[in-house]
N, C-alpha and C positions, 0 to 999 in steps of 0.2 A: 123269547132267545133275541140275544143282542146280537145280530151280523155287525161284522165291519166291512165296509167297502174302502177302497183312497176317492180322498174327500173329490167331487166334483161338484160345482155350482149347483149343476143340473139335479144332485141329488137333496136338495134342500127341501123340503116340506114333503116330498113325495109321501104315496101312500106305502103304506107298510108292503105289501104285494106289489108293488112297480117294480118291472125290471128297472136294472143298475149299469149302466153303459158304461164304461172305466177305458180311459182313455192312455193302452198302457206305453205308448212312450212318453207319454210325459210325468209318468213316473219314475221314481229314481230307482237304482239297488240302493239295496242296504247290506251290509252285512252279515253273514252268519258267521256264527260260534267258528267254524273251517277257516280258516284263513285259505283264500283263492275259490271261495264260493259265495257268488251275491246272488242277491234273491231282490224281487219286484210282488208283492202281497196283490193278487188282484179279489180273493175274499178271503173272508175270516170270521169266523163265528167260536167265540172265546169259550161260551157256554160249552159247544160240545167238541171240541177242538178241532171241526173241520178247516182243514187250508188248502188254499188253489191260489199255487204261486209258478211265475219263471222263478230258471234258476242259471246261471251264469257260470260254472266253471272254467276257470282256469286250465290251457297244460301243464299236465302232471302232477292235479288237486287228487288230496287221496280224504274220502270223508271215512275216520274214525269206523269203530265195529259198530253199528250198534242196529236196534231193536222196530222190528213197524208194527207198535202199538194196536193197529189196528189196518183195514188192508190201506194199502199206498198205491198209487196207478202214475205211471210217468210215459208220456210220450219225446222222441228225442225231435227236435226242431232242426239241428246243427249237430255235428260232431258224435261223439259214441262214449259210452256207462262202460266200466266192464266190472262183474265180481268174479267170485270163483264158480259159479254157476252160470253163465254165459256175456253176452256182451248184447248191449241194444245200439243199435245205429241209428243215422240219421234216416226220418222217417217210420222208424220201428217204434214197439209201444212194449211194455213189461209192467205184468202190476206184481204185488207181492201181497202175500196173506198176513193176518196175524198171525205174531211169533216169530216172522222169517227174520233172521240175522245174518248182518253181511257187513264188509268192507264196502267200497266202491272207489272209482278211483275214475280219472277223465285222463290217459296219454294224451289227446291231440284236443282235448278243449271239450266243451260242451256248451247247447243251450236245450232246457229242456223247460216241459210244463208237467208240474204233477200235480196230487190229487192226497191229499192225506185225510181221514178221518179223524183220526188225531195225531199228532205228533210224533216224531220218532223219539227214539229214549237213545242218549247216548251209553255204551256200556262202556267202554274205555279211555282214557287219556284226561286231559285237562275238566272234560263235560262230562266225565263219567255219572251218570246219574240225573241228565241235565235231558230236556226236552228242548227237538228241532225248535227254534221261535226266531 
């Protein structure tokens, strides 16, 4: 299994089963396919699709219709995210089963920690058919 963690000099030469400590504050925010949403990748395994990341949503951002290919989990650190099924607010958690499809929006902005077993697949818009990466 090839697991990717953000580079840190302390990771050089570590045993495969050693812990990896990530200095999250020093990681850059990188754009996602959706304008207004940026991410910091905390851990990623390309072979399986496993991804753990922080996502920063600007106020008014909407994530197009997408499907959760496997279980997705999100903990909201700041703000809230809304869809047709409900709203997850600061300090709350939501998980979505494989096959869940929805639009998500953040009227006031949000900072969330999300865990994916496989990347989402976009179903509409210019990124239809592509995965969240």
